[in-house]
N, C-alpha and C positions, 0 to 999 in steps of 0.2 A: 503494499500499499504505499503511495507516494502522498506525503503529508507536507503542505507548504505552510510554515508559521510565518504569518507577517507580524512585523514587530518583535523580532526575537532578541534584539538588543534592549527592549524595554524591561521593566520590571516583571510584568505579568508574562509577556511573551518569553522572556528568558526562564521564567519558573516552568512554563508548559514545555519548553523545549528540553530543559533538564530533565522532566519527567518522561518525556517521550524517548530521550536518549537512554535512560534506564530501562524502559521497556524494550528497547532494541537489544540492549546488552543482555537482557533476561531472554531473549530469543524470539520476540516478536519480529514479523517480517515487515520492517518499516523502511522506507527511504525517506529521510528528512530534507526538506528543501528550505533554504533561507537565502535572503538577499539583504544586504546593509542598504539604508537610505541613499548611500553614496553611489550605489550601483543601480537601485531601482526606487524612483521617487514615485510613491504611490499616488501622488497627485497629478502624474502625467498620464493621461488616458492612453495613449499611443504606446508607451513603453509597457504599461501594465497589461494590456491586451496582447502584445507581443510575448510577453513573459509567460503569460497563462497558456497561450497557444502553443509555446514551444515546449513547456515543462508538463503541461497536462496532468496537474495533481489530481489524485482521487478525493482528497480532503484539503480544505483551506481553514485554517484558524486564524481569524481576524483580530489580532490583539494590538495593531498599529493604531495609534491615536495622539493628538495633541492634548495633554492633560496638564492640570495646574490646580493650585488652591484658589482662594477667594481673591487675593491680590492680582495673580495672574489672569484670572478670568475678567476681573474688572479693567484691567490695563489692555489686554489684547482681545476683546470681544470678536472683532472681525476674524482673526486668525483662528479662533477656536471654532467658530461656525463654518468658515470656508474650508479649512484643512480637513475637519472631520467629515462634512458633507461629501466632498470630493474623493476622499479616501474610500469611503463607503461605496459610493456609486461605482467607481472605478473597479474596485475589488469584486463586487458582487455582480455586477453585469458581466465582467470579463470571466469569473467563475462560470456563471451560466452559459456563456458563449463557448467555454472550453468543455463543457459537460461534467464539471465537478459534481461528484456524488453527494458529499455533504459538506457543508460550511457552517462554522460557529463563529458568530461575531460577539464581542465583548462590549457591553454598555456601561451603564452607572446609575447609581440610585438617584442621582439628581433629576433623572426623567419624571419623578413623579410630583404632582403638585405641592406648593408649599405648605398648604393646610390639609394634606392628605390625612385620612385617619390612621391611627398607628396601632399595630404595625401595618407597613405598607404592603397591600397585596398586588399582585399583578394587575388585576382589573380595575384599579384606581387611575391607571394611565389615561390621560387626556380628560380627566374630570375636573380640572381645576387651573387656577395660575400657577406658573412656575416661580421658583425663587429668582429674584430679578439678577442677583450677583452672578449666577452662571447659567442664565436662560439661553444664550446662544449656543453654549455646548450642549445643553439638555435636548434643545431642538435638533441638533444635528444627531444626537444619539437616537431620540425619538424617530426621525427620519431613517435611521439605519434599521431599526426594528422594522418599520412599516415597509421599508424596501424588501427586506427579506420575506416577510409575510405575503407581498403583493406578487413576487417571483414565484413562491409556493402556491398561490391560488392560481395565477395565470399559467405558469409552465411547469407546474408539478415538481418543482425543485424539493430538496430536503435541506432548508437553509435554518438554522437554528439560533437563537439568541439568549445569552445569559447576562443577568444585570447583577454585578457585584456590589456589595456595600463598600465603605472606605477600606482600601488595601493599604498594606504596608508588608515590607520585606527587604530582603538584599536587592541592592540595585536601583533603591528608590532615589527620588531627589531630594537631597538634604539642604537645599536652599533655605534661608531662614525666613524668606519673604515670599518667594515664588512657589514653594512646595506646599503639600497638603499638611495638615496640623500636626500629624503624629511624627514624620520626620523632621519637621520644622522645630518641634519641641525637643526632640533627641538632640539635635545639634545645638540648640540654644542653652540646654541645661549642661551639656558636656562643656561648651565654652565657659559657661559660668564657673563651672568647677576648676577648669584649666586657670583661668584668670583671676580666681579668688573672690568672685564677688558674691555678694549676700543677698542678691534679689534677681529675680527672673521676671520679666514683664511677658504677659500673655495677652494676646488680643481677645477682646470681647469680655463678657461677663463671668464667663466660665460655667454658666447655668445650662447652655444647650447640651443635648445628649446625642452621642454619636456611636455608632456600631462600628467595629473594626475586625477585619479579616485577614489573617496571615496570607501571603501571596502563595505559599505552597499549598495551603488548603484551597484556595481559589483554582490553582493549576488542577488538582485533584478533581475538584467539582466540575471543572470545564471539560475534562477528559471523560468524566463520568456521564455527563449529559451527552457529549458526543457519541460514546459508546452505546447508549440506548438504542434498542430496535425502534423502528418508525412507530410501530404500534404502541409500545410503551411511552414513547414521547408524546404521542398524539392523545392518548387517554388523559394526560394531564394537562394538556394545552389546548387551546381553541384556534381556529383559522385567524381570528382577529385579536388574539391575546396568546401569541405563541412563545413568548419570552418566560423565563424562569429565574427567579430571585435567587441570589446566593448570598449567604450571610452566616453569622454566628448565631443569630437569634437573640443576642443580648446586646445591651447598651451601656454606656457610662457617661457621666458628665464630663465635659472639657476639664473641670476642676479635678475631678477624679484621675482622669487620664493624666494630668499634669503631675499630680502627686505620685502616681505609678512611676512616670518617667524620672521624677526626682529620686524616688528610692533606687531605681535600677542605676542611675548615674551617680548615685551617692551625693547628690546636692542637699546641704543642709540648711540652705537660707530660706527666704520669704518668697512667696508668690504674689506678684501684683497683677491685677486684672485691669486692662486698658478698656473701659467701657466706651470710649470713643470710636473704637474699632467696631465693625459689624459683627453681630453674632451669626447671621445667616439663618437658616431653619432651626427652630428650637428643638426639634426632635426628628431624626430620620432612622428608624428601625425597620428593617426588612421583615416582611412575613415570609418565612422560609418553609412553610407547611407543605408546599407544592413539591419541592426537592425532598423534603423528608419523606414524603409519601412514596417517592421514587426510590428511597433507600440511602441518602447519603445526607451526612452531619458533618460539620467542622470538628476538628479534632485539637487544634493548638490553643491553649489558653492565652488571654491577653498578655499578662505579666511574663509568661514564659517566652511568648513570642517577642516581646519587647527586648527581653534579655539577650535573645539570639540575634536580633537586629543590631542591638547596640554593641554586641561584640563583633559583628561583620562590620560595623562603622568603625570601631577601633582598629580593625585590621587594615583599613584602607588609609592611604595618605590622604589628608584632607584636600590637597590641591587635585587629587584624581577625581573627586567626588563632583558630579554634575552642579554647576553654580551659575545657572541662568533662568 
């Protein structure tokens, strides 16, 4: 089976590729296909179609995306909607034209309305207004889901979508402003310890609640959904609601998260919350009952996961971490 992983240099794509490589070493008949963005710009329609026509993968895993935290989404809204829309359109259409048997695309929990009932089930999609701080990115991801559903309905393809909660893990972006909250906190607390500071400033009130999932769990869930036979997948999904939530099923406040990171990094000082910064949505917990009924559940506890990521962070030279 020829499997193309788009976005293999990213945190999620890298985790999926590692898991596929482990399967291959264990004896599965897999041929893994990757291309760095320097060789294949997924925003270039002509190049994407030529690549798919030449390689003819059996399976495509679309983990390539432009991602970032609140600051990045506020600063580069045009980049977030354009890049993600065009990547999805190019890859999904080219996969259809090349006769790809299965495609799995990864989305985000930000697709759900700002005031969605908690926990958020798959069928609350498009039932309310999105969170303004990441609306362009969310709209692009919703379009990707609907694109896959539309190809399934019109062309009989088997294109699936998984919607992860907030992910963290090795290979994350640890920029203190442009990253997501957890890696930003890890770096901020680490630097506070190194510099002997007695205070760490955290954006927002600390009251919003967030759910977190280790990227290795996300990789396992992605391949689990991809491996499901069509009948099993179809029993839990609907033609107009074909995506599946992936999460841990539990959440913590940003304050609790910061306190956990402080323990892991051995920071002994005070936490100061900057309420002039936006909180974003007050709660974002995924309803993962659909995935649970199919037989999968997360296995990495949050503090255990943060410890492993912090150890990975310490093993890297800070200058080698992505800082954009």
